[in-house]
C-alpha positions as CSV (number, residue, x, y, z in Angstrom):
1,M,-19.6,-21.4,8.5
2,A,-22.1,-18.7,8.0
3,R,-19.6,-16.5,6.3
4,E,-18.5,-19.3,4.0
5,A,-22.1,-20.2,3.1
6,S,-22.8,-16.5,2.2
7,A,-19.7,-16.5,0.0
8,L,-20.8,-19.7,-1.8
9,S,-24.3,-18.3,-2.2
10,A,-23.0,-15.1,-3.7
11,L,-20.9,-17.2,-6.1
12,G,-23.9,-19.2,-7.1
13,L,-25.9,-16.1,-7.9
14,L,-22.9,-14.9,-10.0
15,L,-23.2,-18.2,-12.0
16,L,-26.9,-18.0,-12.5
17,S,-26.8,-14.3,-13.5
18,L,-24.3,-14.8,-16.3
19,P,-25.7,-14.7,-19.8
20,A,-27.6,-17.7,-21.0
21,G,-25.7,-17.8,-24.3
22,A,-25.2,-15.9,-27.5
23,S,-28.1,-15.0,-29.8
24,A,-28.3,-16.2,-33.4
25,Q,-26.8,-12.8,-34.5
26,T,-23.7,-13.0,-32.2
27,R,-20.4,-14.7,-32.3
28,E,-18.7,-16.0,-29.1
29,T,-15.2,-14.6,-28.3
30,P,-13.7,-16.9,-25.7
31,S,-10.8,-14.5,-24.9
32,L,-13.0,-12.0,-23.0
33,G,-15.7,-12.4,-20.3
34,G,-15.8,-14.0,-16.9
35,F,-14.5,-17.2,-15.3
36,V,-15.2,-19.5,-12.4
37,S,-12.6,-21.8,-10.8
38,V,-13.0,-24.7,-8.4
39,G,-10.0,-26.4,-6.8
40,A,-8.7,-28.6,-4.0
41,G,-5.2,-29.3,-2.7
42,L,-3.0,-29.0,0.3
43,V,-2.0,-26.1,2.6
44,Q,0.8,-25.8,5.2
45,P,-0.4,-23.6,8.1
46,T,2.0,-21.8,10.3
47,D,3.2,-22.8,13.8
48,F,2.7,-20.6,16.8
49,N,3.2,-20.5,20.6
50,L,1.2,-18.9,23.4
51,V,2.8,-18.2,26.8
52,G,1.3,-17.5,30.2
53,T,3.4,-16.3,33.1
54,V,3.0,-15.4,36.7
55,S,6.0,-14.1,38.6
56,D,7.2,-11.9,41.5
57,E,10.6,-10.7,42.5
58,V,11.8,-14.3,43.2
59,D,9.5,-16.9,41.8
60,R,8.3,-17.4,38.2
61,N,5.8,-19.9,36.7
62,E,5.6,-20.3,33.0
63,F,3.0,-22.2,31.0
64,A,4.0,-22.4,27.3
65,S,1.6,-24.0,24.8
66,A,2.8,-24.9,21.3
67,Y,0.6,-25.5,18.3
68,R,2.1,-27.0,15.2
69,G,0.5,-26.5,11.8
70,T,0.0,-29.8,9.9
71,R,-0.4,-30.1,6.2
72,S,-4.1,-30.5,5.5
73,P,-6.7,-30.4,2.6
74,I,-7.9,-27.1,1.4
75,F,-10.9,-26.3,-0.9
76,D,-11.1,-23.2,-3.0
77,I,-13.8,-21.6,-5.2
78,G,-13.6,-18.3,-7.0
79,G,-14.6,-16.2,-10.0
80,G,-13.8,-13.0,-11.8
81,V,-13.9,-11.0,-14.9
82,L,-11.2,-10.6,-17.6
83,L,-10.5,-7.0,-18.7
84,R,-8.7,-6.0,-21.9
85,R,-7.7,-9.6,-22.5
86,R,-4.8,-9.5,-20.0
87,F,-6.0,-8.0,-16.8
88,A,-8.5,-9.7,-14.4
89,I,-10.3,-8.8,-11.2
90,G,-12.1,-11.3,-9.0
91,A,-12.7,-13.0,-5.6
92,A,-12.1,-16.4,-4.1
93,V,-13.1,-18.3,-0.9
94,S,-10.8,-20.9,0.6
95,R,-11.2,-23.1,3.7
96,H,-9.1,-25.7,5.4
97,V,-9.3,-27.7,8.7
98,S,-6.3,-29.3,10.5
99,T,-6.2,-31.4,13.6
100,Q,-3.2,-31.7,15.9
101,P,-2.6,-32.0,19.6
102,G,-1.2,-29.0,21.4
103,T,1.9,-29.3,23.7
104,L,2.0,-27.7,27.1
105,T,5.3,-27.1,28.9
106,V,5.1,-26.1,32.6
107,T,8.2,-24.6,34.2
108,L,8.2,-23.7,37.9
109,T,11.1,-21.7,39.3
110,H,11.1,-21.3,43.1
111,P,14.8,-20.9,43.9
112,K,14.2,-20.7,47.7
113,V,12.3,-24.0,47.7
114,H,13.6,-26.2,44.8
115,P,15.4,-25.9,41.5
116,A,13.5,-25.3,38.3
117,L,11.0,-28.0,37.6
118,T,9.7,-28.8,34.1
119,A,6.8,-31.1,33.0
120,Q,5.3,-31.5,29.5
121,T,2.0,-33.0,28.3
122,E,0.0,-33.2,25.1
123,S,-3.7,-32.2,24.8
124,E,-6.4,-34.1,22.9
125,P,-6.4,-33.4,19.1
126,L,-7.3,-29.8,18.5
127,D,-9.2,-28.5,15.5
128,R,-7.9,-25.5,13.6
129,T,-10.2,-23.9,11.0
130,E,-9.2,-21.1,8.7
131,R,-11.5,-19.4,6.2
132,A,-10.3,-16.7,3.9
133,V,-12.0,-14.3,1.4
134,H,-9.5,-13.1,-1.2
135,L,-10.0,-10.0,-3.4
136,Q,-7.5,-10.2,-6.2
137,A,-6.2,-8.5,-9.3
138,G,-4.3,-10.5,-11.8
139,Y,-2.3,-10.3,-15.1
140,L,-2.8,-13.0,-17.7
141,V,0.3,-14.1,-19.7
142,P,-0.5,-16.4,-22.7
143,V,2.2,-19.1,-23.1
144,G,1.6,-20.8,-26.5
145,S,-1.8,-21.5,-28.0
146,R,-3.3,-23.5,-25.0
147,W,-1.2,-22.6,-22.0
148,S,-1.6,-19.5,-19.9
149,L,0.0,-18.1,-16.8
150,M,-1.7,-15.7,-14.3
151,L,0.0,-13.6,-11.7
152,F,-2.3,-12.3,-9.0
153,G,-2.4,-10.7,-5.5
154,G,-4.5,-8.6,-3.3
155,P,-6.0,-8.2,0.2
156,S,-7.4,-11.3,2.1
157,H,-9.7,-11.4,5.1
158,V,-8.8,-14.4,7.2
159,S,-11.0,-15.9,10.0
160,V,-9.5,-18.4,12.5
161,R,-11.2,-20.7,14.9
162,H,-8.9,-22.7,17.0
163,D,-9.2,-25.1,20.0
164,L,-6.6,-24.1,22.5
165,I,-5.3,-25.3,25.9
166,A,-7.4,-23.1,28.1
167,D,-6.6,-24.3,31.7
168,L,-4.6,-26.8,33.6
169,D,-4.4,-28.7,36.9
170,F,-1.1,-29.7,38.5
171,E,0.6,-30.2,41.9
172,E,4.1,-29.7,43.2
173,D,4.9,-32.9,45.1
174,F,7.8,-33.6,47.5
175,N,9.0,-37.2,47.8
176,S,10.4,-37.4,51.3
177,V,12.1,-40.7,50.7
178,A,14.0,-39.5,47.6
179,G,14.2,-35.9,48.8
180,Q,13.1,-34.6,45.4
181,W,10.4,-32.3,44.1
182,S,8.3,-33.0,41.0
183,I,5.3,-31.9,39.1
184,L,2.2,-34.2,39.2
185,G,0.2,-33.8,36.1
186,P,-0.4,-31.5,34.4
187,V,-4.0,-32.2,33.2
188,V,-5.3,-29.8,30.6
189,E,-8.7,-28.4,29.6
190,V,-9.5,-27.2,26.1
191,G,-11.4,-24.1,25.0
192,E,-12.2,-22.4,21.7
193,A,-10.8,-19.0,20.5
194,K,-11.9,-17.0,17.4
195,A,-10.3,-14.1,15.6
196,S,-10.1,-12.5,12.2
197,A,-8.0,-9.8,10.4
198,W,-7.1,-8.4,7.0
199,G,-3.9,-9.5,5.4
200,Y,-2.6,-10.1,1.9
201,H,-2.0,-12.9,-0.6
202,V,0.1,-13.4,-3.7
203,G,0.2,-16.3,-6.1
204,T,0.4,-17.7,-9.6
205,D,-1.9,-19.9,-11.6
206,V,-0.9,-22.1,-14.6
207,S,-3.7,-23.5,-16.8
208,Y,-4.1,-25.6,-19.9
209,R,-7.2,-25.1,-22.2
210,L,-9.0,-28.3,-23.0
211,F,-11.9,-26.7,-24.8
212,S,-12.7,-23.1,-25.7
213,L,-14.4,-22.5,-22.4
214,L,-12.8,-25.1,-20.1
215,E,-9.3,-25.2,-18.6
216,V,-7.4,-27.3,-16.0
217,G,-4.6,-26.0,-14.0
218,A,-2.6,-25.6,-10.8
219,L,-2.5,-22.7,-8.3
220,V,0.1,-21.7,-5.8
221,R,-0.9,-19.0,-3.3
222,Y,0.7,-17.6,-0.2
223,T,-1.6,-15.9,2.4
224,R,-0.6,-14.1,5.5
225,A,-2.5,-12.2,8.1
226,T,-1.9,-11.4,11.8
227,V,-4.9,-12.2,14.0
228,D,-5.2,-11.2,17.7
229,L,-5.9,-14.6,19.2
230,E,-6.8,-14.8,22.9
231,S,-4.1,-16.4,25.1
232,P,-6.5,-18.4,27.5
233,I,-4.0,-19.2,30.2
234,Q,-2.7,-15.7,30.5
235,S,-6.2,-14.4,30.4
236,R,-7.0,-16.5,33.5
237,I,-3.9,-15.4,35.2
238,S,-4.5,-11.7,34.5
239,D,-8.3,-12.0,35.1
240,R,-8.9,-10.1,31.8
241,R,-8.8,-10.9,28.1
242,V,-5.3,-11.0,26.8
243,T,-4.5,-11.5,23.1
244,E,-1.3,-12.3,21.2
245,G,-0.6,-11.7,17.5
246,V,-0.6,-15.0,15.7
247,T,0.3,-15.5,12.0
248,A,-2.5,-17.1,10.0
249,G,-2.5,-18.3,6.4
250,G,0.2,-20.3,4.8
251,L,1.4,-21.8,1.5
252,E,-1.4,-23.3,-0.6
253,M,-1.1,-25.6,-3.6
254,T,-4.2,-26.7,-5.4
255,G,-5.4,-28.2,-8.7
256,G,-8.7,-27.7,-10.3
257,V,-10.7,-26.5,-13.3
258,R,-11.6,-23.1,-14.6
259,F,-14.7,-22.3,-16.7
260,R,-14.7,-19.3,-19.0
261,F,-17.9,-17.5,-20.1
262,A,-17.4,-15.8,-23.4
263,K,-18.4,-12.2,-23.8
264,A,-20.4,-12.2,-27.0
265,T,-19.7,-9.6,-29.8
266,R,-21.8,-8.6,-32.7
267,G,-20.7,-10.4,-35.8
268,G,-21.5,-12.9,-38.5
269,A,-23.4,-16.2,-38.5
270,S,-24.4,-18.1,-35.4
271,S,-21.8,-20.3,-33.9
272,G,-24.4,-22.4,-32.0
273,R,-28.0,-22.6,-30.9
274,R,-29.2,-20.4,-28.1
275,A,-29.1,-22.1,-24.7
276,G,-32.5,-22.7,-22.9
277,G,-34.0,-20.9,-19.9
278,W,-34.5,-22.4,-16.5
279,E,-34.5,-26.2,-15.8
280,V,-36.1,-28.0,-12.8
281,E,-35.5,-31.6,-11.9
282,M,-36.9,-34.0,-9.3
283,H,-34.9,-37.2,-8.6
284,A,-34.6,-40.2,-6.3
285,G,-32.2,-43.1,-5.9
286,G,-29.7,-44.5,-3.4
287,A,-26.7,-43.2,-1.4
288,F,-23.6,-44.8,0.1
289,G,-20.6,-43.6,2.0
290,N,-17.6,-44.3,4.1
291,N,-15.8,-42.9,7.2
292,P,-12.0,-42.7,7.1
293,G,-9.8,-43.2,10.2
294,S,-9.3,-40.9,13.1
295,T,-6.8,-39.6,15.6
296,T,-7.2,-40.9,19.2
297,A,-6.2,-39.3,22.5
298,L,-7.2,-41.0,25.7
299,P,-7.2,-39.2,29.0
300,G,-3.8,-39.3,30.7
301,V,-2.6,-41.3,33.6
302,G,-4.1,-40.4,37.0
303,V,-2.6,-39.2,40.2
304,P,-0.2,-41.7,42.0
305,F,-0.8,-42.3,45.7
306,T,0.0,-44.7,48.5
307,T,-2.6,-46.9,50.1
308,F,-3.4,-46.7,53.8
309,D,-0.8,-49.5,54.4
310,G,1.9,-48.3,52.2
311,F,1.4,-49.9,48.7
312,P,1.6,-47.9,45.4
313,S,-1.6,-47.2,43.4
314,R,-3.0,-44.4,41.2
315,T,-6.4,-43.0,40.4
316,V,-8.3,-44.0,37.3
317,A,-11.4,-42.5,35.7
318,S,-12.9,-45.8,34.8
319,W,-12.1,-49.5,34.6
320,Y,-13.6,-49.8,31.1
321,F,-10.9,-48.0,29.1
322,G,-7.4,-46.7,29.0
323,D,-5.2,-46.7,32.2
324,G,-8.1,-48.1,34.3
325,A,-8.2,-51.3,32.3
326,E,-4.4,-51.5,32.5
327,V,-4.3,-51.0,36.3
328,F,-6.9,-53.8,36.8
329,S,-5.0,-56.2,34.5
330,Q,-1.6,-55.4,36.2
331,N,-3.1,-56.0,39.6
332,S,-4.6,-59.3,38.5
333,A,-1.3,-60.5,37.0
334,T,0.7,-59.7,40.1
335,R,-1.8,-61.8,42.2
336,G,-1.3,-64.7,39.8
337,Q,-4.7,-64.5,38.2
338,G,-5.6,-64.3,34.5
339,A,-8.6,-62.0,34.9
340,R,-8.4,-58.8,32.8
341,I,-10.7,-56.2,31.5
342,S,-10.8,-55.8,27.7
343,P,-10.6,-52.0,27.1
344,L,-13.1,-50.0,25.1
345,D,-10.2,-48.2,23.4
346,P,-10.5,-49.7,19.9
347,A,-14.2,-48.5,19.8
348,F,-13.1,-44.9,20.4
349,A,-12.7,-44.2,16.6
350,T,-14.9,-42.4,14.1
351,S,-14.6,-45.5,11.9
352,S,-16.6,-47.4,14.5
353,V,-19.7,-46.1,12.8
354,K,-20.8,-46.7,9.3
355,T,-23.3,-45.1,7.0
356,K,-26.0,-47.6,6.0
357,A,-27.0,-47.9,2.3
358,A,-29.9,-45.5,2.1
359,G,-32.5,-43.9,-0.2
360,A,-31.8,-40.5,-1.5
361,F,-34.0,-37.8,-3.1
362,G,-33.8,-34.2,-4.0
363,V,-34.4,-31.3,-6.3
364,R,-32.2,-29.6,-8.8
365,V,-32.5,-26.1,-10.4
366,G,-30.3,-25.2,-13.4
367,R,-29.8,-22.5,-16.0
368,P,-27.9,-23.2,-19.2
369,L,-25.0,-20.8,-19.8
370,T,-23.9,-22.1,-23.2
371,P,-24.9,-25.1,-25.3
372,R,-22.3,-27.1,-23.3
373,L,-22.4,-25.5,-19.8
374,T,-25.2,-25.4,-17.2
375,A,-25.0,-23.9,-13.8
376,E,-27.0,-25.9,-11.2
377,F,-28.0,-25.8,-7.6
378,S,-29.0,-29.1,-5.9
379,L,-30.5,-29.9,-2.5
380,D,-30.4,-33.7,-1.7
381,V,-31.3,-35.7,1.3
382,A,-29.8,-39.1,2.1
383,N,-32.1,-40.6,4.7
384,G,-29.8,-43.5,5.9
385,S,-28.8,-43.6,9.5
386,M,-25.4,-44.4,10.9
387,A,-24.8,-47.5,13.1
388,L,-21.9,-49.2,14.9
389,T,-19.8,-51.6,13.0
390,D,-19.7,-55.2,13.9
391,V,-16.2,-54.9,15.1
392,A,-17.1,-52.0,17.5
393,S,-20.1,-53.9,18.8
394,A,-17.9,-56.9,19.5
395,T,-15.4,-54.6,21.4
396,I,-18.2,-53.2,23.5
397,E,-19.5,-56.6,24.4
398,S,-16.0,-57.9,25.2
399,S,-15.4,-55.0,27.6
400,R,-18.8,-55.4,29.3
401,S,-18.5,-59.1,29.9
402,S,-14.8,-59.0,31.0
403,F,-15.7,-56.3,33.5
404,Q,-18.2,-58.7,35.1
405,T,-15.9,-61.8,35.1
406,G,-12.9,-59.7,36.2
407,F,-14.6,-58.3,39.3
408,E,-16.2,-61.6,40.2
409,T,-12.7,-63.1,40.2
410,L,-11.3,-60.2,42.2
411,L,-13.9,-60.3,44.9
412,G,-13.9,-64.1,45.1
413,S,-10.1,-64.1,45.6
414,S,-10.0,-61.9,48.7
415,N,-9.8,-63.6,52.1
416,A,-11.0,-60.3,53.6
417,I,-14.5,-60.9,52.1
418,T,-16.2,-63.8,53.9
419,D,-19.8,-63.1,53.2
420,Q,-20.3,-64.9,49.8
421,A,-23.9,-63.6,49.4
422,S,-22.7,-60.0,49.7
423,R,-20.6,-60.3,46.5
424,I,-22.7,-58.8,43.7
425,V,-21.3,-57.7,40.3
426,T,-23.2,-56.4,37.3
427,S,-22.1,-54.9,34.0
428,T,-24.6,-53.7,31.4
429,S,-24.3,-51.9,28.0
430,T,-26.9,-49.9,26.1
431,I,-26.4,-48.9,22.4
432,E,-28.6,-46.2,20.8
433,D,-28.4,-46.2,17.0
434,A,-28.7,-43.0,15.0
435,A,-31.9,-41.6,13.6
436,G,-31.4,-38.9,11.1
437,A,-30.4,-37.9,7.6
438,Q,-27.6,-36.2,5.7
439,I,-28.4,-33.0,3.7
440,I,-26.2,-31.9,0.9
441,A,-26.5,-28.4,-0.7
442,T,-24.2,-27.9,-3.7
443,G,-23.6,-25.6,-6.6
444,A,-22.1,-27.1,-9.8
445,L,-21.4,-26.8,-13.5
446,K,-22.7,-29.6,-15.8
447,I,-20.5,-29.9,-18.9
448,N,-22.2,-31.6,-21.9
449,L,-19.8,-33.8,-23.8
450,L,-22.0,-33.7,-26.9
451,R,-24.1,-31.0,-28.4
452,G,-27.5,-31.1,-30.1
453,R,-28.2,-34.7,-29.3
454,R,-31.3,-36.3,-27.6
455,F,-28.9,-38.5,-25.7
456,T,-26.2,-36.4,-24.0
457,P,-23.5,-37.6,-21.7
458,Y,-22.0,-35.1,-19.3
459,V,-19.6,-34.5,-16.4
460,T,-20.3,-32.4,-13.3
461,V,-18.0,-30.5,-11.0
462,G,-18.8,-28.2,-8.1
463,G,-18.9,-27.8,-4.3
464,G,-21.1,-27.2,-1.3
465,V,-21.9,-28.1,2.2
466,L,-22.8,-31.5,3.9
467,S,-24.8,-31.4,7.1
468,Q,-25.9,-34.2,9.5
469,T,-29.4,-34.0,11.1
470,G,-30.6,-36.0,14.1
471,D,-28.6,-38.0,16.6
472,L,-25.6,-40.2,16.0
473,P,-24.9,-43.5,17.9
474,K,-24.4,-43.4,21.7
475,V,-23.0,-46.1,23.9
476,T,-23.4,-46.4,27.7
477,L,-21.8,-49.0,30.0
478,V,-22.5,-49.3,33.7
479,G,-20.5,-51.5,36.0
480,D,-21.5,-52.1,39.7
481,Y,-19.8,-54.1,42.4
482,Q,-20.5,-54.4,46.1
483,F,-19.5,-56.6,49.0
484,T,-19.2,-56.7,52.8
485,S,-15.8,-57.1,54.4
486,A,-14.9,-59.5,57.1
487,T,-15.2,-56.6,59.6
488,N,-18.8,-56.1,58.5
489,K,-18.1,-52.9,56.5
490,P,-20.1,-52.5,53.3
491,F,-18.4,-51.2,50.1
492,R,-20.0,-50.4,46.7
493,Q,-18.8,-48.5,43.6
494,T,-20.4,-47.8,40.3
495,D,-18.5,-47.1,37.1
496,T,-20.5,-45.3,34.3
497,V,-19.0,-44.6,30.9
498,D,-20.8,-43.1,27.9
499,F,-19.3,-42.2,24.5
500,R,-21.2,-40.7,21.6
501,F,-20.4,-39.7,18.0
502,T,-21.0,-36.2,16.6
503,S,-20.5,-34.6,13.2
504,R,-20.5,-31.0,12.1
505,R,-21.2,-29.3,8.8
506,A,-18.4,-29.7,6.3
507,P,-17.5,-28.3,2.9
508,V,-17.5,-30.8,0.1
509,M,-16.2,-31.0,-3.5
510,L,-18.5,-32.5,-6.0
511,L,-17.4,-34.8,-8.9
512,G,-19.9,-36.7,-11.1
513,G,-21.4,-37.6,-14.4
514,G,-24.2,-39.2,-16.2
515,F,-26.5,-38.7,-19.2
516,T,-29.8,-37.0,-20.2
517,Q,-32.4,-38.4,-22.6
518,A,-34.7,-35.9,-24.1
519,L,-38.4,-37.0,-24.2
520,S,-39.6,-33.8,-25.8
521,A,-38.4,-30.3,-26.6
522,R,-38.8,-29.3,-22.9
523,S,-38.6,-32.4,-20.8
524,G,-36.5,-35.6,-20.3
525,L,-34.9,-38.2,-18.1
526,R,-31.6,-37.9,-16.3
527,A,-29.4,-40.6,-14.8
528,D,-26.8,-39.1,-12.5
529,F,-23.9,-40.4,-10.4
530,R,-21.9,-38.1,-8.1
531,V,-19.4,-38.3,-5.3
532,H,-19.0,-35.7,-2.5
533,L,-15.6,-35.4,-1.0
534,G,-14.8,-33.4,2.1
535,P,-12.9,-33.4,5.4
536,D,-14.2,-35.8,8.0
537,K,-15.8,-33.7,10.8
538,A,-16.8,-36.6,13.0
539,K,-15.8,-36.7,16.7
540,V,-16.1,-39.2,19.6
541,L,-16.9,-37.5,22.9
542,L,-16.3,-39.5,26.2
543,N,-17.8,-39.1,29.7
544,A,-16.9,-41.1,32.8
545,N,-18.6,-41.0,36.2
546,A,-17.2,-43.0,39.1
547,V,-19.2,-43.1,42.4
548,T,-18.2,-44.6,45.7
549,I,-21.4,-45.2,47.7
550,P,-20.8,-44.7,51.5
551,G,-22.1,-47.4,53.7
552,V,-23.6,-47.3,57.2
553,S,-20.1,-47.3,58.7
554,M,-17.1,-45.7,56.9
555,S,-13.8,-47.5,56.2
556,T,-11.0,-48.3,53.7
557,F,-10.5,-51.6,51.8
558,K,-7.5,-52.6,49.7
559,F,-7.0,-55.5,47.2
560,D,-3.4,-56.6,47.3
561,G,-1.3,-56.4,44.1
562,T,0.9,-53.9,42.2
563,P,-0.6,-51.5,41.7
564,A,-3.0,-52.0,44.6
565,I,-6.7,-51.3,44.3
566,Q,-8.2,-49.2,47.2
567,I,-11.8,-48.3,48.0
568,D,-12.3,-45.5,50.6
569,T,-15.7,-44.5,52.0
570,T,-14.4,-42.0,54.6
571,G,-13.5,-39.3,52.1
572,E,-10.1,-39.0,53.8
573,R,-8.1,-41.2,51.4
574,F,-7.9,-41.9,47.7
575,S,-10.0,-44.5,46.0
576,T,-8.3,-46.0,42.9
577,L,-11.6,-45.6,41.0
578,S,-12.3,-41.9,41.9
579,T,-13.4,-38.6,40.5
580,P,-13.0,-38.5,36.7
581,L,-10.1,-36.6,35.1
582,F,-12.6,-34.6,33.2
583,D,-16.0,-33.1,34.0
584,Q,-17.5,-32.7,30.5
585,D,-17.3,-34.2,27.1
586,F,-13.8,-35.3,26.4
587,E,-12.8,-35.4,22.7
588,V,-11.2,-38.9,22.6
589,A,-11.2,-39.1,18.8
590,A,-11.4,-36.8,15.8
591,G,-11.9,-37.7,12.1
592,R,-9.1,-37.3,9.7
593,G,-8.8,-37.8,6.0
594,I,-11.5,-37.4,3.3
595,R,-15.0,-38.6,3.9
596,T,-16.9,-39.8,0.8
597,L,-20.7,-39.7,0.2
598,G,-21.9,-41.0,-3.2
599,S,-25.3,-41.2,-4.8
600,V,-26.9,-42.7,-7.9
601,T,-30.3,-41.2,-8.9
602,L,-32.8,-41.1,-11.8
603,G,-34.7,-37.9,-12.3
604,Y,-37.3,-36.2,-14.5
605,F,-36.6,-32.6,-15.7
606,W,-38.5,-30.0,-17.5
607,Q,-37.5,-26.6,-19.0
608,F,-39.4,-23.3,-19.0
């Protein structure tokens, strides 16, 4: 992100350093000078595999992780200089983020013990971010009076940040009844890897001139670089850092606009008034936004086991969500009871939070380049917090209350619990709403649709960065149940779940418009509407903590049903509610699609 911000800053300085316009003794020549382009579109990243192996003369274990490139949005901003009417040199910055689960295939070959065993699992959604700086040279081919074609190519520096499958946990299990071996699990952990390398790009750009200094067009670019990305599993096996060459880049297709800045030449009469100097504006208004959908990946199914008296069961991380809620409901159904726990699963989505309508304020600095074009930098703050939606709040309450009624029914139905007073069940929820703001820093071009008028409508196009400050909503549920068995053995378990929403900085594309009303030669009012569009960088992180509290005397208790529910305080057997499948923030949902943040403001500007 720092590299990207530096590139955007450099491009902004390029805009502000361009000539402010031609003097009264010059004539503009649109065919020469510089250009700036802004675009967005789609990219198809490449697929790749990472393989970790451990072997000897007889046995071989292979852990192959596959990562598929998914078509995703890409944003591109660049600029350059036209030389001798046909040749151009310049630079561009592009960035894209894709999200897709990784697939891990475990193959165990132990010919003296069992035939080859294979198991496969998917990870949580993994983020893949690629940023590239392209240095390019191009050749411009005019096609008619308004169309033009540019062929270009050059070196590219590509930086990759990828979430990868970093570790796994599995067991080889022998079923003595069936006489078969199998792999239990695997359960994967995720880590982050970064790498960068120089490569190349080639492409073509077709544009159509709307005005003398404004064009629209489409760009196709193919970028390729080989980065040495760490292979995490092989690094753990070898106890040293091991890398593999991975192809980064891909085929990009974008559409956008190109602004030309004419190189003035000495000539006849003036073709327009001289553009002004600097312009400063203070503004305030309101902001609004939306959160698109998300991809969800719950923790996998736990470890199957057999209770102390021979009934099937399996471990769960929590009763509140996923497989835990399913196990409880299945157990209740096989005992002829209708009690069930309503899972939290629907609340594990980035769309479970919404941006409240909020006030917005900011400052804007601009410099006219021509009578129609002004380069601007804006810093805006939308001080609205984010809160849970009504649907998410209802889901949480339903899960909380159904936990309590479900366990009250379960404990009350057991003939092995005779002390009615010992049956205590509680279930509580705590919701912490967000307190913070969203900060948007953008660079843009304001295009006046009229010239020389006190009332001037305009359109705006640009890009920048959106950041979230402060905390986002967090939800905590705590369930507790305790009882004393007929043999006077105490049992107690607590089930704690918390999930929180996070958001990272994201690039945005800016589209907008409005009008200015001059009050004097150097000041006026401005009404502005703009929409910021960018990838949704929100995530939902989940933690679960299950605790079995040992009593004065240790024992094991089982609730009948299929699957059975077992509580063990001896430490020698499984409890159905047992150690979580993960020991840190588990990414249960990741944003996808385009997030929108809009604003409507009224400002006062002055020129100097």
